[in-house]
PAZATOR-481569 format. One record per residue (C-alpha): residue in one letter; z, x negated, y. Coordinates in Angstrom, 2 decimals, always signed. Layout:
// residues N
{"A",{Z,X,Y}}
...
//
This chain:
// residues 181
{"M",{-0.08,-0.14,-0.12}}
{"S",{-1.00,-1.00,+3.55}}
{"K",{+1.92,-2.55,+5.69}}
{"Y",{+0.62,+0.13,+8.48}}
{"L",{+1.02,+3.02,+6.21}}
{"K",{+4.44,+1.73,+4.87}}
{"V",{+5.66,+1.53,+8.53}}
{"C",{+4.37,+5.38,+8.87}}
{"F",{+6.28,+6.42,+6.45}}
{"V",{+9.34,+4.31,+7.19}}
{"L",{+8.83,+5.90,+11.35}}
{"L",{+8.53,+9.21,+9.60}}
{"F",{+11.96,+9.27,+7.71}}
{"V",{+13.47,+8.06,+10.89}}
{"V",{+12.08,+10.74,+13.09}}
{"F",{+12.69,+13.01,+10.23}}
{"T",{+16.25,+11.96,+10.13}}
{"V",{+17.18,+11.99,+13.48}}
{"V",{+15.50,+15.47,+13.96}}
{"A",{+17.53,+16.87,+11.30}}
{"V",{+20.96,+15.41,+12.52}}
{"A",{+19.89,+16.83,+16.09}}
{"L",{+19.45,+20.73,+14.99}}
{"W",{+22.32,+19.95,+12.44}}
{"Q",{+25.25,+18.66,+14.94}}
{"G",{+23.62,+19.09,+18.18}}
{"L",{+22.17,+16.04,+20.62}}
{"Y",{+25.44,+15.42,+22.30}}
{"S",{+27.45,+15.19,+18.80}}
{"F",{+28.93,+11.77,+18.01}}
{"L",{+27.19,+11.59,+14.68}}
{"F",{+24.27,+12.28,+16.19}}
{"A",{+24.30,+9.41,+18.63}}
{"W",{+25.46,+7.25,+15.41}}
{"V",{+22.66,+8.64,+13.36}}
{"L",{+20.22,+7.67,+15.77}}
{"N",{+21.33,+4.14,+16.78}}
{"F",{+21.15,+3.27,+13.20}}
{"M",{+18.12,+4.70,+11.91}}
{"L",{+16.48,+3.18,+14.83}}
{"M",{+18.10,-0.25,+13.87}}
{"M",{+17.00,+0.35,+10.21}}
{"G",{+12.79,+1.03,+11.86}}
{"I",{+12.70,-1.68,+14.26}}
{"L",{+14.02,-4.06,+11.84}}
{"Y",{+11.37,-2.98,+9.03}}
{"I",{+8.76,-2.92,+11.87}}
{"T",{+9.90,-6.46,+13.38}}
{"E",{+10.15,-8.05,+9.81}}
{"T",{+7.05,-6.75,+8.43}}
{"F",{+4.96,-7.68,+11.80}}
{"R",{+6.83,-10.47,+12.60}}
{"P",{+6.24,-10.89,+16.24}}
{"R",{+6.40,-14.13,+17.77}}
{"L",{+8.69,-13.03,+20.72}}
{"I",{+7.55,-15.92,+23.23}}
{"S",{+8.00,-14.45,+26.57}}
{"P",{+9.54,-16.29,+29.07}}
{"Y",{+11.83,-13.05,+28.98}}
{"Y",{+13.69,-14.91,+26.25}}
{"N",{+14.20,-18.45,+27.97}}
{"S",{+18.11,-18.55,+29.41}}
{"K",{+18.19,-18.06,+33.05}}
{"K",{+20.08,-20.65,+34.83}}
{"W",{+23.23,-18.36,+35.46}}
{"E",{+23.50,-18.00,+31.96}}
{"I",{+23.28,-21.35,+30.08}}
{"D",{+27.36,-22.03,+30.26}}
{"G",{+27.58,-18.42,+29.09}}
{"K",{+30.77,-17.63,+31.81}}
{"I",{+29.05,-14.42,+32.87}}
{"Y",{+28.95,-13.56,+28.94}}
{"K",{+32.33,-14.33,+28.57}}
{"W",{+33.56,-12.39,+31.51}}
{"Y",{+31.51,-9.45,+29.99}}
{"G",{+33.33,-9.59,+27.15}}
{"V",{+31.02,-11.06,+24.48}}
{"D",{+33.80,-13.52,+23.05}}
{"V",{+36.01,-10.26,+22.39}}
{"F",{+32.77,-8.67,+21.14}}
{"R",{+32.37,-11.48,+18.64}}
{"K",{+35.72,-11.62,+17.24}}
{"I",{+35.63,-7.68,+16.50}}
{"L",{+32.18,-8.67,+14.58}}
{"V",{+34.42,-10.99,+12.13}}
{"W",{+37.19,-8.40,+12.18}}
{"V",{+35.16,-5.56,+10.75}}
{"G",{+33.19,-8.14,+8.32}}
{"W",{+29.99,-7.93,+10.18}}
{"E",{+29.74,-11.37,+10.62}}
{"K",{+30.31,-12.42,+6.81}}
{"L",{+27.97,-9.98,+5.36}}
{"N",{+25.03,-11.32,+8.58}}
{"K",{+25.80,-14.65,+6.47}}
{"A",{+25.35,-13.48,+3.40}}
{"S",{+22.31,-12.00,+3.76}}
{"N",{+20.88,-14.84,+6.24}}
{"P",{+22.92,-18.40,+5.48}}
{"V",{+22.84,-20.77,+7.71}}
{"K",{+21.46,-24.18,+6.32}}
{"K",{+21.66,-27.59,+8.29}}
{"N",{+18.47,-28.53,+8.96}}
{"L",{+16.15,-28.22,+11.66}}
{"D",{+14.14,-25.20,+10.34}}
{"A",{+16.95,-23.23,+9.11}}
{"L",{+18.23,-23.72,+13.25}}
{"K",{+14.64,-22.92,+14.37}}
{"Q",{+14.18,-19.55,+12.11}}
{"L",{+18.00,-18.82,+13.15}}
{"E",{+17.17,-19.05,+17.08}}
{"Y",{+13.99,-17.21,+16.42}}
{"R",{+16.25,-14.29,+14.68}}
{"T",{+18.30,-14.13,+17.95}}
{"R",{+15.04,-13.49,+19.88}}
{"Q",{+14.13,-11.25,+17.32}}
{"S",{+17.43,-9.42,+17.28}}
{"E",{+17.43,-8.84,+21.11}}
{"F",{+13.99,-7.29,+20.97}}
{"G",{+15.25,-4.88,+18.28}}
{"H",{+18.40,-4.11,+20.49}}
{"L",{+16.34,-4.14,+23.73}}
{"I",{+13.71,-1.33,+22.70}}
{"I",{+16.80,+0.57,+20.87}}
{"F",{+18.41,+0.86,+24.05}}
{"F",{+15.72,+2.16,+26.30}}
{"I",{+15.18,+4.54,+23.43}}
{"V",{+18.86,+5.79,+23.60}}
{"L",{+19.03,+5.66,+27.10}}
{"I",{+16.17,+8.05,+27.39}}
{"F",{+17.73,+10.58,+25.00}}
{"N",{+21.13,+10.17,+27.23}}
{"F",{+19.31,+10.82,+30.34}}
{"V",{+18.05,+14.15,+28.20}}
{"V",{+21.57,+15.16,+27.12}}
{"A",{+23.03,+14.48,+30.60}}
{"F",{+21.10,+16.34,+32.41}}
{"R",{+20.79,+19.59,+29.80}}
{"Y",{+23.96,+19.53,+28.58}}
{"G",{+26.06,+17.49,+31.55}}
{"A",{+27.18,+14.09,+31.47}}
{"L",{+30.24,+14.68,+29.56}}
{"Q",{+28.35,+15.52,+26.73}}
{"S",{+26.10,+12.33,+26.68}}
{"L",{+28.94,+10.10,+26.78}}
{"W",{+28.64,+9.07,+23.14}}
{"L",{+25.22,+8.41,+23.22}}
{"F",{+26.18,+6.08,+26.15}}
{"F",{+29.31,+4.40,+24.61}}
{"L",{+27.47,+3.71,+21.68}}
{"N",{+23.97,+2.45,+23.49}}
{"L",{+26.94,+0.27,+25.09}}
{"V",{+28.42,-1.04,+21.93}}
{"L",{+25.38,-1.09,+19.59}}
{"N",{+23.09,-2.50,+21.83}}
{"V",{+23.66,-3.92,+25.23}}
{"Y",{+26.81,-6.02,+23.37}}
{"P",{+24.42,-7.27,+20.62}}
{"I",{+21.93,-8.11,+23.27}}
{"G",{+24.36,-10.58,+25.00}}
{"I",{+25.54,-12.22,+21.78}}
{"Q",{+22.39,-13.12,+21.58}}
{"R",{+21.61,-14.71,+25.02}}
{"Y",{+25.21,-16.15,+24.54}}
{"N",{+23.70,-17.67,+21.33}}
{"R",{+20.62,-18.55,+21.96}}
{"P",{+21.06,-21.83,+24.91}}
{"R",{+23.66,-23.21,+22.08}}
{"L",{+21.11,-23.14,+19.54}}
{"R",{+18.17,-24.51,+21.41}}
{"N",{+20.70,-27.29,+22.51}}
{"I",{+21.06,-28.37,+18.93}}
{"I",{+17.49,-28.01,+18.13}}
{"N",{+16.49,-30.02,+20.71}}
{"R",{+19.32,-33.12,+19.94}}
{"N",{+18.00,-32.67,+16.33}}
{"K",{+14.39,-32.83,+17.30}}
{"G",{+15.62,-36.43,+19.68}}
{"A",{+17.23,-37.94,+16.37}}
{"M",{+14.01,-37.11,+14.32}}
{"E",{+12.09,-38.58,+16.78}}
{"T",{+13.79,-41.98,+17.17}}
//
């Protein structure tokens, strides 16, 4: 079966599930917000793993104000990282994507930060659209679950990737330099 057909089936499954939960629980329920985020994550992950976009936009380069990571520490990314360790996400992630200590593995890990950020960014904007629709149709209070889960499940993960990428690139550059000498 062609990869395009498989992607279409996955996207149809995502849409069907989201619509079913919306009809069952409503657009403003916690369950809908949760299912929307995780179904979008599944769909985007499948697409990015299938098509492996290069993701070479200058957007992925760290800005001068980001490199030291102070803004992300102030923003609470360190606390969020500790929560991920506490709930077992890091262990699960490391088990499925073990980190080896060679240059190719580090480059792959750096690419995965871009891939993850790309996915969470797309999901952020899709959920944001739902957030606005629910806020205008049912009121701002009814859209709080969408807002909260969008923040926790997309904004903070984007911050983690932007925090980690300069550190990975430094290690990669040092390893390249060591290999050249």
